[in-house]
Backbone as numpy.savetxt, mean C-alpha at the origin, in Angstrom:
# Nx Ny Nz CAx CAy CAz Cx Cy Cz
-13.10 9.50 17.82 -14.46 9.10 18.17 -15.17 8.41 16.99
-14.95 8.93 15.78 -15.61 8.34 14.61 -15.16 6.90 14.38
-13.84 6.63 14.56 -13.39 5.26 14.35 -13.97 4.31 15.39
-14.14 4.78 16.63 -14.75 3.95 17.67 -16.20 3.65 17.33
-16.89 4.65 16.82 -18.28 4.47 16.42 -18.39 3.46 15.27
-17.49 3.57 14.29 -17.50 2.64 13.16 -17.16 1.22 13.61
-16.25 1.09 14.57 -15.92 -0.24 15.09 -17.15 -0.89 15.72
-17.95 -0.10 16.43 -19.18 -0.64 17.02 -20.12 -1.15 15.94
-20.29 -0.37 14.88 -21.17 -0.81 13.79 -20.61 -2.03 13.08
-19.29 -2.08 12.92 -18.67 -3.25 12.29 -18.87 -4.51 13.12
-18.81 -4.35 14.44 -19.01 -5.50 15.34 -20.46 -5.96 15.36
-21.38 -5.09 14.98 -22.81 -5.43 14.94 -23.32 -5.27 13.50
-22.61 -5.91 12.58 -22.91 -5.75 11.16 -24.36 -6.12 10.84
-25.06 -5.17 10.21 -26.44 -5.40 9.81 -27.46 -5.28 10.93
-27.00 -5.01 12.15 -27.89 -4.95 13.31 -28.04 -3.51 13.80
-29.16 -3.26 14.44 -29.36 -1.98 15.10 -28.58 -1.97 16.42
-28.00 -0.81 16.73 -27.33 -0.61 18.01 -28.00 0.59 18.68
-28.46 0.40 19.89 -29.21 1.46 20.56 -28.32 2.65 20.89
-28.93 3.83 20.91 -28.20 5.03 21.30 -27.64 4.92 22.70
-28.38 4.24 23.58 -27.91 4.06 24.96 -26.65 3.22 25.01
-26.63 2.15 24.23 -25.46 1.26 24.21 -24.24 1.99 23.64
-24.47 2.77 22.58 -23.37 3.52 21.99 -22.85 4.56 22.98
-23.78 5.24 23.65 -23.42 6.27 24.62 -22.57 5.69 25.74
-22.94 4.51 26.24 -22.18 3.87 27.31 -20.80 3.43 26.82
-20.73 2.91 25.59 -19.46 2.42 25.05 -18.48 3.56 24.80
-19.00 4.68 24.34 -18.13 5.80 23.98 -17.99 6.84 25.09
-18.84 6.77 26.09 -18.78 7.73 27.19 -19.12 9.14 26.78
-20.14 9.28 25.92 -20.55 10.61 25.47 -22.07 10.69 25.42
-22.59 11.87 25.21 -24.03 12.09 25.23 -24.67 11.63 23.93
-26.01 11.49 23.95 -26.76 11.13 22.74 -26.60 12.21 21.67
-26.52 13.46 22.12 -26.35 14.58 21.17 -25.03 14.48 20.44
-23.97 14.13 21.17 -22.64 13.97 20.55 -22.65 12.82 19.55
-23.35 11.74 19.91 -23.45 10.60 19.00 -24.13 11.01 17.70
-25.24 11.75 17.83 -25.97 12.19 16.62 -25.07 13.03 15.72
-24.25 13.91 16.32 -23.35 14.76 15.55 -22.33 13.93 14.77
-21.79 12.88 15.42 -20.81 12.03 14.75 -21.48 11.22 13.64
-22.68 10.76 13.86 -23.41 10.01 12.83 -23.73 10.92 11.65
-24.10 12.15 11.95 -24.37 13.12 10.88 -23.11 13.37 10.05
-21.95 13.45 10.73 -20.68 13.66 10.01 -20.35 12.46 9.13
-20.62 11.25 9.62 -20.38 10.06 8.81 -21.28 10.04 7.59
-22.53 10.43 7.76 -23.45 10.49 6.62 -22.94 11.46 5.56
-22.42 12.59 6.00 -21.92 13.59 5.06 -20.67 13.10 4.32
-19.94 12.14 4.91 -18.75 11.61 4.24 -19.05 10.35 3.43
-20.36 10.05 3.25 -20.73 8.96 2.34 -21.29 7.71 2.97
-21.33 7.64 4.30 -21.88 6.46 4.97 -23.41 6.54 4.97
-24.04 5.39 4.73 -25.50 5.32 4.81 -25.87 4.65 6.13
-26.48 5.41 7.03 -26.85 4.93 8.36 -28.35 5.09 8.54
-28.98 4.03 9.00 -30.41 4.04 9.22 -30.72 4.17 10.70
-31.71 4.98 11.03 -32.13 5.14 12.42 -33.59 4.74 12.55
-33.95 4.17 13.69 -35.32 3.74 13.94 -35.65 3.95 15.42
-36.85 4.45 15.73 -37.25 4.66 17.13 -37.18 3.36 17.92
-36.65 3.45 19.13 -36.52 2.34 20.08 -35.57 1.23 19.61
-34.97 1.40 18.44 -33.99 0.42 17.94 -32.58 0.99 17.92
-32.45 2.24 17.50 -31.14 2.87 17.42 -30.69 3.08 15.99
-29.43 2.74 15.74 -28.84 2.99 14.42 -28.21 1.70 13.89
-28.18 1.62 12.56 -27.42 0.52 11.94 -26.77 1.04 10.66
-25.63 0.44 10.35 -24.86 0.82 9.17 -25.37 0.03 7.96
-25.83 0.75 6.95 -26.34 0.12 5.73 -25.24 0.00 4.68
-24.49 1.07 4.51 -23.46 1.10 3.47 -22.29 1.96 3.92
-21.10 1.45 3.72 -19.89 2.21 4.06 -19.64 3.29 3.03
-18.99 4.36 3.45 -18.56 5.38 2.52 -17.27 4.95 1.85
-16.80 5.75 0.90 -15.56 5.42 0.19 -14.45 6.38 0.58
-14.58 6.98 1.75 -13.54 7.88 2.24 -12.37 7.07 2.79
-11.19 7.68 2.78 -10.01 7.03 3.37 -9.38 7.95 4.42
-10.24 8.64 5.16 -9.77 9.45 6.27 -9.39 8.54 7.43
-8.65 9.08 8.41 -8.18 8.23 9.52 -9.27 7.39 10.19
-10.48 7.96 10.40 -11.51 7.17 11.07 -11.97 6.00 10.21
-11.91 6.14 8.88 -12.29 5.03 7.99 -11.28 3.89 8.08
-10.00 4.25 8.09 -8.94 3.24 8.13 -8.86 2.60 9.51
-8.90 3.41 10.54 -8.72 2.89 11.90 -9.86 2.01 12.37
-11.02 2.13 11.75 -12.16 1.32 12.18 -11.91 -0.17 11.97
-10.99 -0.51 11.05 -10.66 -1.92 10.81 -9.18 -2.22 11.00
-8.43 -1.26 11.52 -6.98 -1.41 11.67 -6.64 -2.28 12.89
-5.76 -3.26 12.70 -5.38 -4.17 13.80 -3.87 -4.18 14.06
-3.15 -3.19 13.55 -1.70 -3.14 13.77 -1.38 -2.61 15.17
-0.13 -2.83 15.56 0.36 -2.28 16.83 0.95 -0.89 16.63
1.62 -0.66 15.51 2.30 0.63 15.28 1.92 1.27 13.96
2.00 0.52 12.89 1.82 1.11 11.57 0.39 1.63 11.40
0.29 2.92 11.09 -0.99 3.54 10.84 -1.73 4.03 12.06
-1.16 3.81 13.24 -1.83 4.29 14.45 -1.80 5.82 14.54
-0.78 6.42 13.92 -0.74 7.87 13.74 -0.89 8.16 12.25
-1.77 9.10 11.90 -2.03 9.36 10.50 -2.13 10.86 10.20
-1.74 11.20 8.99 -1.95 12.54 8.46 -2.69 12.38 7.14
-3.83 13.07 7.00 -4.68 12.90 5.82 -4.83 14.20 5.05
-4.85 14.07 3.72 -5.11 15.20 2.84 -6.18 14.80 1.82
-7.11 15.69 1.60 -8.08 15.44 0.52 -7.35 15.49 -0.82
-6.40 16.42 -0.96 -5.58 16.49 -2.16 -4.22 17.05 -1.77
-3.17 16.45 -2.30 -1.82 16.95 -2.02 -0.93 16.67 -3.21
0.17 17.38 -3.24 1.12 17.20 -4.33 1.72 15.80 -4.31
2.21 15.39 -3.13 2.85 14.09 -3.00 2.89 13.69 -1.53
2.42 12.48 -1.23 2.50 12.00 0.15 3.96 11.78 0.57
4.83 11.49 -0.40 6.25 11.30 -0.08 6.87 12.60 0.45
6.53 13.72 -0.19 7.08 15.00 0.24 6.64 15.32 1.67
5.35 15.10 1.95 4.83 15.34 3.30 5.51 14.41 4.30
5.66 13.14 3.94 6.26 12.16 4.85 7.71 12.51 5.17
8.45 13.00 4.18 9.83 13.41 4.43 9.88 14.54 5.47
8.98 15.50 5.33 8.94 16.61 6.29 8.59 16.12 7.69
7.61 15.25 7.79 7.19 14.72 9.09 8.30 13.88 9.72
9.01 13.12 8.91 10.11 12.30 9.43 11.19 13.18 10.03
11.51 14.28 9.35 12.51 15.22 9.86 12.05 15.90 11.15
10.73 16.05 11.29 10.18 16.67 12.50 10.10 15.69 13.67
10.38 14.41 13.40 10.48 13.45 14.48 9.24 12.67 14.82
8.30 12.51 13.88 7.11 11.71 14.18 7.52 10.26 14.43
6.65 9.53 15.08 6.94 8.15 15.46 6.98 7.21 14.26
7.70 6.12 14.43 7.73 5.09 13.40 6.31 4.57 13.18
5.99 4.33 11.91 4.67 3.83 11.57 3.70 4.90 11.16
4.10 6.18 11.25 3.21 7.28 10.87 2.83 7.12 9.40
1.54 7.28 9.13 1.00 7.09 7.79 0.52 8.42 7.21
0.91 8.69 5.98 0.39 9.85 5.24 -0.47 9.32 4.11
-1.71 9.78 4.04 -2.67 9.30 3.03 -3.31 10.49 2.33
-3.55 10.33 1.04 -4.24 11.38 0.28 -5.32 10.76 -0.60
-6.46 11.43 -0.67 -7.53 10.98 -1.56 -7.17 11.27 -3.01
-6.33 12.28 -3.21 -5.85 12.62 -4.55 -4.41 13.11 -4.45
-3.59 12.67 -5.39 -2.19 13.08 -5.44 -1.94 13.68 -6.82
-1.47 14.92 -6.85 -1.37 15.63 -8.13 0.01 15.58 -8.79
1.05 15.34 -7.99 2.41 15.32 -8.56 3.23 14.17 -7.97
2.61 13.01 -7.93 3.31 11.84 -7.41 4.41 11.39 -8.35
5.35 10.65 -7.80 6.43 10.13 -8.63 6.68 8.68 -8.30
7.17 7.96 -9.31 7.51 6.57 -9.14 9.01 6.37 -9.24
9.39 5.12 -9.44 10.80 4.79 -9.56 11.35 5.45 -10.82
12.65 5.82 -10.77 13.36 6.46 -11.88 12.71 7.78 -12.28
12.12 8.47 -11.26 11.54 9.81 -11.42 10.35 9.86 -12.37
9.70 8.73 -12.61 8.52 8.72 -13.46 7.32 9.31 -12.71
6.37 9.86 -13.45 5.18 10.43 -12.84 4.22 9.32 -12.42
3.50 9.57 -11.33 2.46 8.64 -10.89 1.27 9.47 -10.48
0.24 9.47 -11.32 -0.95 10.28 -11.05 -1.98 9.43 -10.32
-2.61 9.99 -9.29 -3.59 9.28 -8.48 -4.92 10.01 -8.53
-5.89 9.42 -9.20 -7.18 10.07 -9.38 -7.97 10.11 -8.08
-8.62 11.23 -7.82 -9.41 11.40 -6.60 -10.53 10.36 -6.52
-10.66 9.76 -5.34 -11.75 8.83 -5.10 -11.56 7.44 -5.66
-10.48 7.20 -6.40 -10.29 5.89 -7.03 -8.96 5.25 -6.66
-8.04 6.05 -6.13 -6.67 5.57 -5.90 -6.37 5.43 -4.41
-5.28 4.74 -4.15 -4.64 4.78 -2.84 -3.27 5.42 -3.04
-3.04 6.52 -2.34 -1.73 7.18 -2.32 -1.32 7.28 -0.87
-0.29 6.55 -0.48 0.09 6.50 0.92 1.60 6.37 1.08
2.09 6.91 2.19 3.51 6.79 2.53 3.62 6.43 4.00
4.48 5.47 4.29 4.69 5.00 5.66 6.12 5.31 6.08
6.27 5.85 7.29 7.59 6.19 7.81 8.08 5.07 8.73
9.24 4.51 8.39 9.89 3.49 9.22 11.21 4.02 9.72
11.64 3.49 10.87 12.93 3.90 11.43 13.74 2.65 11.81
14.11 1.85 10.83 14.86 0.62 11.11 16.33 0.91 11.40
16.94 0.07 12.19 18.38 0.19 12.45 19.11 -0.61 11.39
19.31 0.03 10.24 19.93 -0.60 9.09 21.03 0.29 8.54
21.90 -0.32 7.74 22.84 0.47 6.95 22.12 0.91 5.68
22.55 2.00 5.06 21.91 2.43 3.80 21.89 1.34 2.73
22.90 0.49 2.73 22.98 -0.56 1.71 21.88 -1.61 1.86
21.30 -1.71 3.05 20.27 -2.73 3.29 18.85 -2.26 2.98
18.66 -0.96 2.81 17.30 -0.46 2.66 16.55 -0.96 1.42
17.22 -1.31 0.30 16.45 -1.87 -0.82 15.68 -3.14 -0.45
16.11 -3.84 0.58 15.38 -5.02 1.03 13.96 -4.67 1.44
13.76 -3.45 1.97 12.43 -3.03 2.41 11.49 -2.80 1.23
12.03 -2.46 0.07 11.21 -2.33 -1.14 10.63 -3.68 -1.51
11.47 -4.71 -1.48 11.02 -6.06 -1.82 10.02 -6.56 -0.78
10.29 -6.28 0.48 9.39 -6.66 1.56 8.01 -6.03 1.35
7.99 -4.75 0.98 6.72 -4.05 0.78 5.94 -4.65 -0.37
6.62 -5.03 -1.44 5.93 -5.65 -2.58 5.24 -6.93 -2.16
5.90 -7.72 -1.34 5.28 -8.96 -0.84 4.06 -8.65 0.01
4.19 -7.65 0.90 3.07 -7.26 1.76 1.86 -6.83 0.95
2.09 -6.06 -0.10 0.98 -5.56 -0.93 0.31 -6.71 -1.67
1.10 -7.62 -2.24 0.54 -8.76 -2.96 -0.32 -9.62 -2.02
0.19 -9.86 -0.81 -0.57 -10.66 0.16 -1.85 -9.96 0.58
-1.79 -8.64 0.73 -2.97 -7.88 1.14 -4.03 -7.87 0.03
-3.59 -7.71 -1.22 -4.53 -7.73 -2.34 -5.24 -9.08 -2.41
-4.50 -10.16 -2.20 -5.10 -11.50 -2.22 -6.14 -11.64 -1.11
-5.79 -11.18 0.09 -6.72 -11.30 1.22 -7.97 -10.48 1.03
-7.82 -9.28 0.49 -8.94 -8.35 0.42 -9.81 -8.55 -0.81
-9.21 -8.98 -1.92 -9.95 -9.07 -3.18 -10.02 -10.47 -3.78
-9.13 -11.36 -3.34 -9.06 -12.69 -3.94 -8.22 -12.74 -5.20
-7.69 -11.59 -5.63 -6.88 -11.52 -6.85 -5.43 -11.93 -6.57
-4.85 -12.71 -7.46 -3.46 -13.16 -7.32 -2.56 -12.30 -8.18
-1.77 -11.47 -7.54 -0.88 -10.55 -8.25 0.53 -11.11 -8.31
1.32 -10.61 -9.26 2.73 -10.98 -9.41 3.60 -9.76 -9.15
4.86 -10.03 -8.84 5.83 -8.95 -8.66 6.84 -9.00 -9.80
6.98 -7.87 -10.47 8.01 -7.73 -11.49 9.17 -6.96 -10.85
10.37 -7.54 -10.89 11.51 -6.94 -10.20 11.68 -5.48 -10.59
11.94 -4.62 -9.58 12.02 -4.99 -8.16 10.73 -4.80 -7.38
9.83 -3.93 -7.91 8.73 -3.52 -7.03 7.41 -3.23 -7.74
7.29 -3.58 -9.02 6.02 -3.39 -9.70 5.10 -4.57 -9.40
3.88 -4.29 -9.03 2.89 -5.34 -8.78 1.94 -5.38 -9.96
1.78 -6.57 -10.55 1.03 -6.73 -11.78 -0.16 -7.66 -11.59
-1.22 -7.39 -12.34 -2.36 -8.29 -12.45 -2.57 -8.58 -13.93
-2.52 -9.86 -14.29 -2.64 -10.26 -15.69 -1.66 -9.50 -16.58
-0.46 -9.31 -16.06 0.61 -8.68 -16.83 0.57 -7.18 -16.89
-0.40 -6.55 -16.22 -0.54 -5.09 -16.26 -0.28 -4.50 -14.86
0.34 -3.35 -14.85 0.73 -2.73 -13.58 -0.48 -2.18 -12.84
-0.53 -2.48 -11.55 -1.62 -2.00 -10.71 -1.10 -1.26 -9.48
0.17 -1.51 -9.12 0.77 -0.90 -7.92 2.19 -0.45 -8.24
2.55 0.73 -7.72 3.92 1.20 -7.76 4.42 1.45 -6.35
5.67 1.14 -6.11 6.27 1.30 -4.79 7.56 2.11 -4.93
7.72 3.11 -4.08 8.92 3.95 -4.10 9.47 4.02 -2.69
10.72 3.60 -2.52 11.37 3.65 -1.21 12.48 4.69 -1.22
12.41 5.63 -0.28 13.42 6.68 -0.14 13.88 6.70 1.31
15.08 7.23 1.52 15.59 7.25 2.90 16.21 8.59 3.24
16.27 8.85 4.54 17.02 9.97 5.10 18.14 9.34 5.92
19.39 9.59 5.51 20.48 8.84 6.10 21.79 9.61 6.08
22.67 9.24 7.01 24.07 9.61 6.95 24.79 8.50 6.18
26.06 8.65 5.86 26.76 7.61 5.09 26.68 6.21 5.69
26.60 6.12 7.02 26.59 4.79 7.64 25.41 4.56 8.58
24.39 5.44 8.52 23.27 5.29 9.45 21.98 5.80 8.82
20.93 5.00 8.90 19.63 5.37 8.36 18.78 6.02 9.45
18.33 7.24 9.18 17.44 7.92 10.13 15.99 7.51 9.93
15.59 7.39 8.67 14.22 6.97 8.38 14.14 6.44 6.95
13.16 5.59 6.73 12.85 5.08 5.40 11.40 5.42 5.13
11.14 6.07 4.00 9.78 6.44 3.63 9.36 5.57 2.46
8.34 4.76 2.70 7.84 3.84 1.68 6.55 4.39 1.10
6.58 4.72 -0.18 5.41 5.22 -0.88 4.74 4.10 -1.66
3.43 4.02 -1.54 2.65 2.98 -2.24 1.51 3.65 -2.99
1.48 3.44 -4.30 0.39 3.95 -5.12 -0.35 2.80 -5.78
-1.68 2.79 -5.64 -2.48 1.68 -6.16 -3.65 2.20 -6.99
-3.81 1.64 -8.18 -5.02 1.88 -8.97 -6.11 0.96 -8.41
-7.07 1.53 -7.73 -8.07 0.71 -7.04 -9.38 0.67 -7.81
-10.10 1.77 -7.81 -11.45 1.77 -8.40 -11.53 2.52 -9.72
-10.43 2.53 -10.46 -10.46 3.06 -11.82 -11.22 2.08 -12.72
-11.96 2.64 -13.65 -12.57 1.83 -14.70 -11.82 2.11 -16.00
-12.06 1.30 -17.01 -11.27 1.39 -18.24 -11.30 2.80 -18.83
-12.43 3.48 -18.71 -12.55 4.83 -19.26 -11.75 5.86 -18.46
-11.31 5.49 -17.25 -10.54 6.42 -16.42 -9.05 6.42 -16.76
-8.60 5.38 -17.44 -7.18 5.25 -17.75 -6.87 5.88 -19.10
-5.78 6.65 -19.16 -5.36 7.25 -20.41 -5.08 6.17 -21.45
-5.39 6.47 -22.69 -5.20 5.49 -23.76 -3.75 5.03 -23.85
-2.81 5.92 -23.51 -1.38 5.57 -23.63 -0.93 4.55 -22.60
-1.69 4.40 -21.50 -1.30 3.42 -20.48 -2.30 2.28 -20.36
-3.40 2.33 -21.10 -4.45 1.33 -20.97 -3.93 -0.07 -21.26
-2.97 -0.18 -22.17 -2.44 -1.49 -22.51 -1.45 -2.05 -21.51
-0.93 -1.20 -20.61 0.09 -1.66 -19.66 -0.32 -1.49 -18.20
-1.45 -0.84 -17.97 -1.90 -0.60 -16.60 -3.33 -1.09 -16.43
-3.70 -1.38 -15.18 -5.05 -1.83 -14.87 -5.40 -1.36 -13.46
-6.53 -1.80 -12.96 -6.92 -1.48 -11.59 -7.52 -2.71 -10.93
-7.63 -2.66 -9.62 -8.24 -3.77 -8.90 -9.70 -3.95 -9.32
-10.41 -2.84 -9.50 -11.82 -2.92 -9.88 -12.00 -3.54 -11.26
-11.12 -3.18 -12.20 -11.21 -3.75 -13.54 -11.01 -5.26 -13.49
-10.01 -5.70 -12.73 -9.70 -7.13 -12.67 -10.70 -7.91 -11.83
-11.25 -7.29 -10.80 -12.20 -7.98 -9.91 -13.63 -7.92 -10.45
-13.91 -6.88 -11.21 -15.26 -6.73 -11.73 -16.18 -5.97 -10.80
-15.64 -5.43 -9.71 -16.43 -4.62 -8.78 -15.48 -3.74 -7.98
-16.03 -2.69 -7.39 -15.21 -1.77 -6.62 -14.69 -2.41 -5.33
-13.59 -1.85 -4.84 -12.90 -2.37 -3.65 -12.92 -1.32 -2.56
-13.11 -1.73 -1.32 -13.11 -0.84 -0.16 -11.67 -0.37 0.08
-11.39 0.87 -0.25 -10.02 1.38 -0.16 -9.50 1.41 1.28
-10.33 1.87 2.20 -9.89 1.98 3.60 -9.56 0.61 4.17
-10.40 -0.38 3.88 -10.15 -1.73 4.37 -8.87 -2.30 3.77
-8.62 -2.01 2.48 -7.40 -2.50 1.84 -6.17 -1.87 2.48
-6.23 -0.58 2.77 -5.10 0.08 3.44 -4.83 -0.59 4.79
-5.87 -0.90 5.54 -5.71 -1.55 6.85 -5.01 -2.89 6.71
-5.39 -3.67 5.69 -4.78 -4.99 5.49 -3.34 -4.85 5.03
-3.06 -3.88 4.16 -1.68 -3.64 3.73 -0.79 -3.31 4.92
-1.26 -2.44 5.80 -0.48 -2.05 6.97 -0.22 -3.25 7.88
-1.21 -4.11 8.04 -1.02 -5.31 8.87 0.00 -6.25 8.25
-0.11 -6.49 6.95 0.85 -7.36 6.27 2.26 -6.76 6.32
2.34 -5.46 6.12 3.64 -4.78 6.15 4.25 -4.87 7.55
3.46 -4.65 8.57 3.98 -4.73 9.93 4.42 -6.15 10.28
3.64 -7.14 9.87 3.97 -8.54 10.14 5.31 -8.93 9.51
5.48 -8.58 8.24 6.73 -8.92 7.54 7.90 -8.09 8.05
7.64 -6.85 8.40 8.69 -5.97 8.92 9.23 -6.51 10.25
8.35 -6.94 11.13 8.79 -7.51 12.40 9.55 -8.82 12.19
9.10 -9.63 11.23 9.81 -10.87 10.89 11.20 -10.55 10.36
11.28 -9.55 9.51 12.55 -9.12 8.92 13.53 -8.64 9.99
13.05 -7.81 10.91 13.92 -7.28 11.96 14.41 -8.38 12.90
13.62 -9.44 13.04 13.98 -10.55 13.94 14.86 -11.58 13.26
14.45 -12.00 12.05 15.10 -13.14 11.39 15.94 -12.78 10.18
15.96 -11.51 9.78 16.75 -11.13 8.63 15.99 -11.25 7.32
16.72 -11.15 6.21 16.10 -11.03 4.90 15.79 -12.37 4.23
16.35 -13.47 4.71 16.25 -14.74 3.98 14.81 -15.19 3.77
13.97 -15.09 4.79 12.57 -15.49 4.65 11.83 -14.57 3.69
12.11 -13.27 3.78 11.47 -12.31 2.89 11.87 -12.58 1.45
13.14 -12.91 1.24 13.62 -13.20 -0.11 12.88 -14.40 -0.71
12.68 -15.44 0.09 11.95 -16.61 -0.38 10.51 -16.25 -0.75
9.86 -15.46 0.09 8.49 -15.03 -0.20 8.43 -14.20 -1.47
9.40 -13.30 -1.62 9.43 -12.46 -2.81 9.58 -13.30 -4.06
10.52 -14.24 -4.04 10.75 -15.08 -5.21 9.53 -15.94 -5.54
8.76 -16.33 -4.52 7.54 -17.10 -4.74 6.52 -16.32 -5.55
6.44 -15.00 -5.30 5.46 -14.17 -5.98 5.99 -13.52 -7.25
7.25 -13.71 -7.55 7.87 -13.01 -8.67 7.53 -13.66 -10.01
7.30 -12.81 -11.03 7.13 -13.32 -12.39 8.43 -13.20 -13.18
9.48 -12.73 -12.52 10.76 -12.50 -13.18 11.75 -13.65 -12.98
11.74 -14.23 -11.79 12.71 -15.28 -11.47 12.40 -16.55 -12.26
13.48 -17.15 -12.79 13.32 -18.36 -13.58 12.91 -18.10 -15.02
13.08 -16.84 -15.47 12.74 -16.49 -16.85 13.92 -15.83 -17.53
13.86 -15.76 -18.83 14.84 -14.99 -19.59 14.31 -13.58 -19.76
15.19 -12.60 -19.56 14.74 -11.22 -19.66 15.89 -10.31 -20.05
15.54 -9.10 -20.40 16.52 -8.07 -20.69 16.44 -6.99 -19.63
17.57 -6.70 -19.01 17.65 -5.62 -18.03 18.30 -4.42 -18.69
17.52 -3.34 -18.82 18.03 -2.14 -19.46 18.47 -1.16 -18.38
19.79 -1.05 -18.20 20.35 -0.14 -17.21 20.66 1.20 -17.87
21.18 2.13 -17.09 21.50 3.46 -17.63 22.62 3.38 -18.67
23.46 2.34 -18.57 24.63 2.26 -19.45 24.53 1.20 -20.53
23.74 0.13 -20.28 23.71 -0.97 -21.24 22.47 -1.82 -21.06
22.31 -2.80 -21.96 21.23 -3.79 -21.85 21.87 -5.16 -21.71
21.37 -5.93 -20.73 21.92 -7.26 -20.49 20.81 -8.27 -20.63
21.01 -9.26 -21.47 20.05 -10.34 -21.66 20.55 -11.57 -20.92
19.64 -12.22 -20.22 20.07 -13.42 -19.52 18.95 -14.09 -18.74
19.36 -15.06 -17.94 18.42 -15.86 -17.15 18.41 -15.34 -15.71
17.22 -15.00 -15.20 17.10 -14.46 -13.84 17.17 -15.61 -12.84
18.27 -15.68 -12.11 18.50 -16.78 -11.19 17.86 -16.55 -9.82
17.68 -15.30 -9.45 17.13 -14.99 -8.14 17.55 -13.59 -7.74
17.47 -13.29 -6.45 17.93 -12.00 -5.95 18.96 -12.22 -4.85
19.84 -11.25 -4.70 20.90 -11.33 -3.69 20.37 -10.85 -2.34
21.21 -10.95 -1.31 20.84 -10.47 0.01 20.59 -8.97 0.02
21.19 -8.26 -0.93 21.00 -6.82 -1.02 19.77 -6.45 -1.86
19.10 -7.48 -2.43 17.93 -7.22 -3.26 18.26 -7.02 -4.72
19.51 -7.25 -5.10 19.90 -7.12 -6.51 19.40 -8.32 -7.31
19.05 -8.07 -8.56 18.66 -9.15 -9.46 19.92 -9.85 -9.95
19.93 -11.18 -9.86 21.08 -11.98 -10.32 20.76 -12.50 -11.72
21.45 -11.95 -12.70 21.15 -12.25 -14.10 22.36 -12.92 -14.75
22.16 -14.16 -15.19 23.24 -14.93 -15.83 23.16 -14.76 -17.34
24.22 -14.19 -17.93 24.20 -13.97 -19.37 24.57 -15.24 -20.13
24.62 -15.14 -21.45 24.83 -16.33 -22.29 26.24 -16.89 -22.18
27.15 -16.14 -21.58 28.52 -16.63 -21.36 28.69 -17.23 -19.97
27.62 -17.24 -19.19 27.68 -17.82 -17.85 28.07 -16.85 -16.76
28.29 -15.57 -17.10 28.63 -14.58 -16.09 27.36 -14.08 -15.41
27.41 -14.02 -14.07 26.26 -13.57 -13.30 26.43 -12.08 -12.97
25.49 -11.28 -13.41 25.52 -9.84 -13.17 24.58 -9.50 -12.01
25.01 -8.58 -11.15 24.14 -8.08 -10.11 23.53 -6.77 -10.58
22.23 -6.76 -10.79 21.53 -5.60 -11.33 20.92 -4.82 -10.17
21.38 -3.59 -10.01 20.90 -2.75 -8.90 19.67 -1.93 -9.31
19.66 -1.46 -10.54 18.54 -0.64 -11.01 18.44 -0.80 -12.52
17.23 -1.10 -13.00 17.05 -1.31 -14.44 15.58 -1.42 -14.76
15.26 -1.23 -16.03 13.94 -1.57 -16.55 14.01 -3.01 -17.04
12.98 -3.78 -16.71 12.99 -5.19 -17.04 12.01 -5.48 -18.17
12.49 -6.19 -19.19 11.64 -6.64 -20.28 11.66 -8.16 -20.30
10.52 -8.77 -20.01 10.46 -10.23 -19.92 10.49 -10.85 -21.30
11.18 -11.99 -21.39 11.26 -12.74 -22.64 10.60 -14.09 -22.45
10.72 -14.94 -23.45 10.19 -16.30 -23.34 11.13 -17.15 -22.51
10.69 -18.31 -22.08 11.50 -19.19 -21.22 12.40 -20.11 -22.02
12.86 -19.68 -23.14 13.73 -20.52 -23.94 14.80 -19.69 -24.62
């Protein structure tokens, strides 16, 4: 009911909507409407009421509960079912449990605060309450386990496109899945799967974004390598609206991928990449390889040509960018 009420206010931005009109649209009493408006006010929304005029939305809240996200959500599947936590250890852990319980594809797990999040290579990812986006999306693609890394690259493209649409900021992708603004990390993506040796049951895509952090919110040890959308934009960003746009971009690219394969996604990824066409060092678990990044393979591996002309397929590594010479 709250998301339907918010959609009405969004459709009449800056205008009063009469209680009678809202009652007819939602099929509920004036008393029920008042209760929902009171609940929205308590979650941070500023709503003005006037006799014989009705209600109008003055200021949105900064909550990312399902009604906040769904009020602007235009997807067919992704995010239509949601599980929300004010604070949780990890949205990935919750999503894995829900996937095993059989929830539908597109189910979204969101938390206002994440206390024990993790990134790629088991690194910690802390998400501050009220400033971050911590979300996990459950997909059920008919893929082999070897193809699932392609979805990590697809997600990075979706996030970059969504950030551009919502904030105007142009982000880059550092192979395979770090999203950067002005060379500093702003988004982390973690893709995990539940699978048999030859069949994928589900893919859980975790997305963590530094949204409304200010410089004083970032630890000194990461201030030089991390940033936030608010720092780069110079103003706070509507987290719920950004989540809605990310889900739409992700669904659009996912449907394209399932229909046409990975080739189009690969081209889009390479367009946004700051790694392709540069010299870099890939630090793997066993060695470091210096070379020229030629592109990515169909499996999502980085193709790195060393100084002897041998092309290495890099499956997992830390990337250190060098100069173009």
